[in-house]
Structures are given as C-alpha cells and as structure tokens.
C-alpha positions in Angstrom: -11.4 71.9 -1.8 -14.3 70.1 -3.5 -18.0 71.1 -3.8 -18.7 69.4 -0.6 -16.5 71.9 1.3 -14.0 69.4 2.7 -10.2 69.3 2.3 -10.0 65.5 2.9 -12.0 62.3 3.0 -11.2 59.8 5.8 -12.4 56.2 5.8 -12.1 54.8 9.3 -12.2 51.1 10.1 -12.3 50.9 13.8 -11.2 47.6 15.4 -10.3 46.3 19.0 -6.6 46.0 18.5 -5.7 48.3 15.7 -7.5 51.0 13.5 -7.0 51.4 9.8 -7.3 54.9 8.2 -7.7 55.7 4.6 -7.1 59.4 3.9 -7.8 60.9 0.6 -6.4 64.5 0.1 -8.7 66.5 -2.2 -6.1 69.1 -3.4 -3.5 66.6 -4.4 -5.6 63.5 -5.2 -3.2 61.3 -3.1 -4.5 58.4 -1.0 -2.7 57.1 2.0 -3.2 54.2 4.4 -2.1 54.4 8.0 -2.7 52.3 11.1 -3.3 53.5 14.7 -3.0 51.5 17.9 -6.1 51.0 20.1 -5.0 53.7 22.6 -6.8 56.9 23.4 -3.4 58.8 23.3 -2.7 57.6 19.8 -6.2 58.6 18.4 -6.0 62.1 20.1 -2.5 62.7 18.6 -3.7 61.6 15.1 -6.7 64.1 15.5 -4.3 66.9 16.3 -2.1 66.2 13.4 -5.1 66.2 11.2 -6.3 69.6 12.4 -2.8 71.0 11.9 -2.2 69.5 8.5 -5.3 71.0 6.9 -5.3 74.2 9.0 -8.6 73.5 10.7 -10.4 73.0 7.2 -13.3 70.5 7.1 -12.3 66.9 7.1 -15.1 64.3 6.3 -14.7 61.0 8.5 -16.8 58.1 7.2 -17.3 55.2 9.7 -19.5 52.2 10.3 -21.2 53.3 13.4 -23.5 56.0 14.7 -22.5 55.8 18.4 -19.5 54.3 20.4 -16.0 55.3 21.5 -15.0 56.8 18.1 -18.1 58.9 17.7 -17.8 60.2 21.3 -14.1 60.9 20.7 -15.0 63.1 17.5 -17.9 64.9 19.2 -17.2 68.5 19.6 -14.5 68.9 16.9 -15.4 71.7 14.8 -13.4 70.6 11.8 -14.8 67.0 11.6 -17.8 66.2 9.5 -19.1 62.7 10.3 -20.7 60.3 7.9 -21.9 57.1 9.7 -22.7 54.2 7.2 -24.9 51.3 7.8 -22.8 48.1 8.2 -25.0 46.3 5.8 -24.7 49.1 3.1 -20.9 48.6 3.3 -21.3 44.9 3.1 -23.4 45.0 -0.1 -21.0 47.8 -1.6 -18.0 45.5 -0.9 -19.6 42.5 -2.8 -19.7 44.8 -6.0 -15.9 44.7 -5.9 -15.3 41.4 -4.1 -18.1 38.8 -5.1 -16.0 36.0 -3.4 -16.7 37.7 0.0 -12.9 38.5 0.6 -12.7 41.2 3.4 -9.8 43.1 5.1 -9.5 46.1 7.2 -7.5 48.2 4.8 -10.0 47.4 1.8 -12.9 48.3 4.2 -11.2 51.7 5.1 -10.8 52.5 1.4 -14.3 51.3 0.5 -15.9 53.5 3.3 -14.1 56.6 2.0 -14.9 56.0 -1.6 -18.5 55.0 -1.0 -19.5 58.5 0.3 -16.8 60.5 -1.6 -18.1 59.4 -4.9 -21.8 59.9 -4.0 -21.9 62.6 -1.2 -25.5 63.5 -2.2 -26.6 60.0 -1.2 -25.4 60.6 2.3 -26.3 62.9 5.1 -23.7 64.2 7.5 -24.4 63.3 11.1 -25.2 66.2 13.4 -25.2 65.4 17.1 -28.1 66.4 19.3 -27.7 68.5 22.4 -26.2 66.9 25.4 -29.6 66.5 27.2 -31.2 64.8 24.2 -28.3 62.4 23.7 -28.6 61.6 27.4 -32.2 60.7 26.9 -31.4 58.6 23.9 -28.8 56.6 25.6 -30.5 56.2 29.0 -33.9 55.2 27.4 -32.1 52.5 25.3 -30.1 51.3 28.1 -33.1 51.1 30.3 -34.7 48.9 27.9 -31.8 46.7 27.8 -32.0 46.3 31.6 -35.7 45.6 31.2 -35.0 42.7 28.8 -32.3 41.4 31.4 -34.9 41.5 34.1 -37.3 39.6 31.8 -34.8 36.9 31.0 -34.1 36.5 34.7 -37.9 36.2 35.6 -38.3 33.7 32.7 -35.4 31.7 33.9 -36.8 31.9 37.5 -40.2 30.6 36.2 -38.8 27.6 34.5 -36.7 26.7 37.6 -39.6 26.9 40.0 -41.8 24.7 37.7 -39.1 22.1 38.2 -39.3 21.7 42.1 -41.4 24.4 43.7 -44.5 25.3 41.4 -46.5 26.6 44.3 -44.3 29.6 44.5 -45.4 30.8 41.1 -48.8 31.6 42.5 -47.9 32.4 46.2 -44.8 34.7 45.6 -46.8 37.0 43.3 -45.2 38.8 40.3 -41.6 37.3 40.0 -40.3 40.6 38.8 -41.3 42.4 42.0 -39.7 43.0 45.3 -42.4 41.0 47.1 -41.4 37.9 45.1 -37.8 38.6 45.8 -38.4 38.7 49.5 -40.7 35.7 49.5 -38.2 33.4 47.8 -35.3 34.6 49.7 -37.0 33.7 53.0 -38.7 30.5 51.7 -36.8 29.1 48.7 -38.4 25.8 49.2 -41.9 24.5 50.0 -40.6 22.9 53.2 -39.1 26.2 54.5 -42.5 27.9 53.7 -44.3 25.4 55.6 -42.2 25.7 58.6 -42.6 29.4 58.8 -45.1 30.9 61.3 -48.3 32.1 59.9 -47.8 35.5 61.2 -44.5 35.9 59.4 -46.3 34.9 56.0 -49.2 37.4 56.9 -46.7 40.2 57.6 -44.8 39.8 54.2 -48.2 39.8 52.2 -49.2 42.9 54.3 -46.0 44.7 53.7 -46.7 44.7 50.0 -50.3 45.3 49.9 -53.7 45.0 51.7 -55.2 41.7 50.9 -58.5 40.8 52.3 -58.5 38.8 55.4 -60.2 35.8 53.8 -57.7 35.8 51.0 -55.1 35.7 53.5 -56.6 32.7 55.1 -57.0 31.0 51.9 -53.3 31.3 51.1 -52.4 30.0 54.5 -54.6 27.0 54.1 -53.2 26.5 50.6 -49.7 26.6 52.0 -50.7 23.9 54.7 -52.1 21.6 52.2 -49.4 21.9 49.6 -47.4 18.9 48.5 -43.8 18.9 47.2 -43.5 18.1 43.6 -40.3 16.2 44.2 -38.5 14.7 47.1 -35.1 14.7 45.4 -32.8 16.4 47.8 -30.1 17.3 45.1 -32.8 18.9 42.9 -34.3 20.9 45.9 -30.9 22.1 47.1 -29.6 23.2 43.6 -32.9 24.7 42.7 -33.2 26.8 45.9 -29.6 28.0 45.6 -30.3 29.2 42.1 -33.5 30.8 42.8 -31.8 32.9 45.5 -29.1 33.8 43.1 -31.7 34.8 40.6 -33.8 36.9 43.0 -30.6 38.9 44.0 -30.1 39.7 40.3 -33.8 40.7 39.9 -33.6 42.8 43.0 -30.4 44.6 41.9 -32.0 45.4 38.5 -35.3 46.7 40.1 -33.1 49.2 42.2 -31.1 50.0 39.0 -34.2 50.6 37.0 -35.7 53.0 39.6 -32.5 55.0 39.3 -32.7 55.1 35.6 -36.5 56.2 35.8 -35.6 59.1 38.1 -32.8 60.3 35.9 -34.9 60.0 32.8 -37.8 61.8 34.4 -35.6 64.6 35.5 -34.1 65.0 32.0 -37.6 64.8 30.5 -39.1 67.5 32.6 -36.3 69.8 31.6 -36.5 69.2 27.9 -38.1 72.0 25.9 -39.9 69.3 23.6 -41.6 67.6 26.7 -45.0 69.0 26.1 -45.1 67.7 22.5 -44.7 64.0 23.7 -46.2 64.3 27.1 -49.7 64.9 25.8 -49.8 61.7 23.6 -52.5 59.4 24.4 -51.0 56.2 26.0 -47.4 57.5 26.1 -47.0 57.7 29.9 -43.7 58.1 31.9 -41.9 55.3 30.0 -42.8 55.8 26.4 -42.9 59.7 26.2 -39.3 60.1 26.7 -38.6 57.2 24.2 -40.6 58.9 21.5 -38.8 62.2 22.2 -35.4 60.4 21.8 -36.6 59.0 18.7 -37.0 62.2 17.1 -34.4 64.2 18.9 -34.0 68.0 19.0 -32.6 68.7 15.6 -35.6 69.7 13.2 -33.2 69.2 10.1 -32.6 65.7 10.9 -35.6 64.4 9.1 -37.3 66.0 6.1 -40.3 63.7 6.1 -42.1 61.1 8.1 -41.1 58.4 5.5 -37.5 58.8 6.7 -38.5 58.0 10.3 -40.9 55.1 9.2 -38.0 53.5 7.2 -35.3 54.2 9.8 -37.5 52.6 12.5 -38.5 49.6 10.3 -42.2 50.4 10.7 -42.4 50.9 6.8 -41.9 47.6 5.0 -39.7 47.1 2.0 -41.2 46.9 -1.5 -39.2 45.0 -4.1 -40.4 44.8 -7.8 -38.7 42.9 -10.7 -40.5 42.5 -14.0 -44.0 41.2 -13.2 -43.0 40.1 -9.6 -43.9 42.5 -6.8 -43.5 41.6 -3.0 -43.5 43.4 0.3 -41.5 42.1 3.1 -40.3 42.9 6.7 -37.5 45.5 7.0 -34.4 44.0 8.6 -31.9 47.0 8.3 -33.4 49.2 10.8 -33.0 50.4 14.4 -34.7 47.7 16.6 -35.0 50.0 19.6 -36.9 52.6 17.4 -39.2 50.1 15.8 -40.0 48.6 19.5 -40.6 52.1 20.7 -43.2 53.1 18.0 -44.7 49.5 18.1 -45.3 49.7 21.9 -46.6 53.2 21.8 -49.0 52.4 19.0 -50.2 49.3 21.0 -50.9 51.5 24.0 -52.5 54.2 22.1 -55.6 52.2 21.2 -56.5 51.9 24.8 -56.8 55.7 25.1 -57.4 56.9 21.6 -60.8 56.3 19.9 -59.5 56.5 16.4 -56.5 54.1 17.1 -59.0 51.7 18.7 -61.4 51.9 15.8 -58.6 51.5 13.2 -57.1 48.5 15.0 -60.6 46.8 15.3 -61.1 47.4 11.5 -57.8 45.9 10.5 -58.4 42.8 12.7 -61.8 42.2 11.1 -60.1 42.4 7.6 -57.9 39.5 8.7 -54.7 41.3 9.9 -52.8 39.8 12.9 -52.3 41.8 16.0 -48.8 42.9 15.3 -49.5 43.7 11.6 -52.4 45.9 12.8 -50.3 47.6 15.4 -47.6 48.4 12.8 -50.2 50.0 10.6 -51.3 52.0 13.6 -47.5 53.0 14.2 -47.2 54.0 10.5 -50.0 56.4 10.9 -48.8 57.7 14.3 -45.4 58.6 12.9 -47.0 60.8 10.3 -48.8 62.7 13.0 -46.0 62.9 15.4 -43.6 64.1 12.5 -46.0 67.1 11.9 -46.4 67.9 15.5 -42.5 67.7 16.0 -41.6 69.7 13.0 -44.1 72.4 13.7 -43.7 72.2 17.6 -47.5 71.7 18.0 -49.1 69.6 20.7 -51.2 66.7 19.5 -55.0 67.6 19.6 -57.3 64.5 19.1 -60.5 66.7 18.2 -58.6 68.3 15.2 -57.5 64.9 13.9 -61.0 63.4 14.3 -62.4 66.4 12.2 -59.9 65.6 9.5 -60.9 61.9 9.7 -64.5 62.9 9.2 -63.7 64.4 5.7 -60.9 62.1 4.6 -61.7 58.6 5.8 -65.6 58.3 6.2 -65.4 54.5 6.9 -63.1 54.9 9.9 -65.2 57.9 11.1 -68.3 55.6 11.1 -66.3 53.1 12.9 -65.5 55.7 15.6 -68.9 56.8 16.1 -70.0 52.9 16.6 -67.6 52.7 19.7 -69.3 52.7 23.0 -68.8 56.0 24.8 -65.8 56.0 27.0 -63.9 58.8 28.6 -60.6 57.7 30.0 -57.5 59.9 30.6 -54.0 58.5 30.7 -51.9 58.9 33.7 -49.7 61.8 33.6 -46.1 61.1 32.5 
C-alpha cells in the first residue's frame, strides 16, 4: 500500500448507458479497464467484488462530480475514499496529452485515475457532511431552482399580457402571487373582467388584503374605462389560454415552494450551527439556511477563508505573464454558492452599518453595484469563516471596534451615517 494508504486507485467515467472503470492496483502496479452497464445491480455487484478483492482496504475512487447517482451510491462505504474532480480540470489535463481535442471514455477514466494518483497532495478527499446538513444543501439549492422557474414563468406571463391585456399588469398585482393567479384565472381577458360584477372584483381584492375604499373605487373606475389593446379574436383566445396555463404552473410552484420552506425551516431549527447563521444581519429565513449549507458541518473541509472565496467565485482570478498582469471573473466555481454570498452581502448593507458604509465608499470610487457587492461578500466570507471555525456568533460591536483601529477611513464613513436602529426579522 502506498503513502496515501490506499490499495487501489480507480478512475470512474460515469455515463448514461455504460460506465468505464480504470483500476490501478498499487501492489502489482497493474492497470485494468472494465465496463459496467448502467444498472444499479451491476454497480453494486462491482462494489462488492472490489471490497472482497482488497479485503476491505481503502480504495480511492476519482470521478468528475461531487453529487449525483454515483456519489449517493458510494456514500456510507467505509472502504471507499472519494476524490471529486472539476470537469474543467480534467479537460485541461486531457489537453496536455491530446492537444487535438480527441476524447474517449476509456481515456478519461485513465486520466482521472492518473491525475490524482500522481499528485495526491494537490487534491483533497471528499468527506460527506451529516444527513441533516446534506439535506439542507440539496433542499436550498433545489428551492432556488424552483424560484428561478417561477421567475421564468412570471416573465413569460408579463410578456404575454403586454401583447393583448396590459391592464392586468397593474390590476392583477404581483404576477408571482396567488392573488394574480386567481385574478387571471377568473378574468383572463379585459372583456371577461368588464363583464364581472363589481362585488366579485371587490371580494377578490379584499380576500388578499385590506385596500382603502377609495382605492377600490379607483380600480373599479379604471376597469370600466379600460379599452382593449387588440380586437383580434385569435390573439385574445390564444393569449387567454396561455395565461391560464402559466398561472396554473405558478400556483403549483407557490405551493411547492411553501412545502420546501417548511422543511428547510424545520431542518434549520434542529441544526446545531443554526445560532451562527441566524444572527447574521439581513440573512433571514431564506439566506441563513443557504449560508449554513455553504459552509457545512465539517470544520476540516476548509482550512482558510480564501478556499471558500475561490470555491464560490467571489474571489477573482489573477493572471500574470511577464510584464502583463490582469484580473478577471472566476468562471470555474459553484454558481449557487456565489449567488448565496452575493445576495447575502447585498441584503446585509440594509441592516449592517459598516456594510452600508463600505458599499457607499466603493460606489463613490466608481465601482458598479455588483462589483461593490462582491467586495462586500469577500469581506463577509472572512468574518463568517472565523465565526464558523470557532463556533462564535457574529457580534457587530466587536467588529466595529476592530475597524476603528484597522480602517480609520471606513470608521469615519460609518460615523457619518445617519443614526438608524433597525433589526432584521427573525429567521
């Protein structure tokens, strides 16, 4: 067995139809390539043979993903050591041997195995978080995907209403709400809305809020005076049917998101690290679980804040060649992590004085909104890493004292802010 303590190295190229496996036995130095069918039974049989062949000794498995079917299948196996590899890293490594761009599954399996076996110190074995933390990680990411779907549907709905029924954009309310779904289901055209009884329209508005009587009358008068954008029966018919189809999709997503929120909140309440992220200014019910999921529960996963800054894409990439030096956007990163830290930093400046002062300072220096928020997120990650590593809740008063000593210009900026005492809503 080698210095890494493994009896064999395995490069696994996972595919839809057939998997290619390259196995290097450390003791004999022999390399063999096998193929497996895309069947759970075949994969589990191969794992059983692997355990028996090496007597339960450690086997390092190198693959191109950090989640998915193969990862879930390998979780809980005490003899398997996982090394997920970024697909871009493998692509660049492949180019060193095949500049032409030639590619095949057996070659990728060999390259995966050799890439880590030859330089084990450059890679870190993947250690799974506990089930509760992994549940939070998957649920928060999937929830965001559902939010993106809902946004796409509401954008499509907006575009459609502009083509034949623009009055609904104002009268229906927020198109991503249940009120708008009910409004457009009952009255998908202006003609249907104008034929409705005023009492029916009043009731719908009252069911979703308490508008002032004069505001209600203004809306009813606006409906009476409205004129159709188009009289084309074909456009109105197809538009109204499509609007109803989209509102059904949005209604379903609203209900699904509510179930996700309930489950995420329940998991977050029970998590031992909840106090560390619940107290953050501006985190709230949505972002606090996402930040917890970003760090995880394993304190050995990250050795420095820089690792998280790079993994999330908040830290830019610096390249230098001779006298040339340039800094650019980081493409190879977790987009969801970057979004989580970016959104939190943007929210924090509404509740945190030093964050607000730093943002304003950066904007005056000519930074754009998103560039300034990324700088803010960069600083927040350093703070959060320390709190996470030491299991210490964030205290703004302590950080402000350190700013007074280390950053006098920002401290002066903070003192110039108008007094404002606002507490974020509980997560």
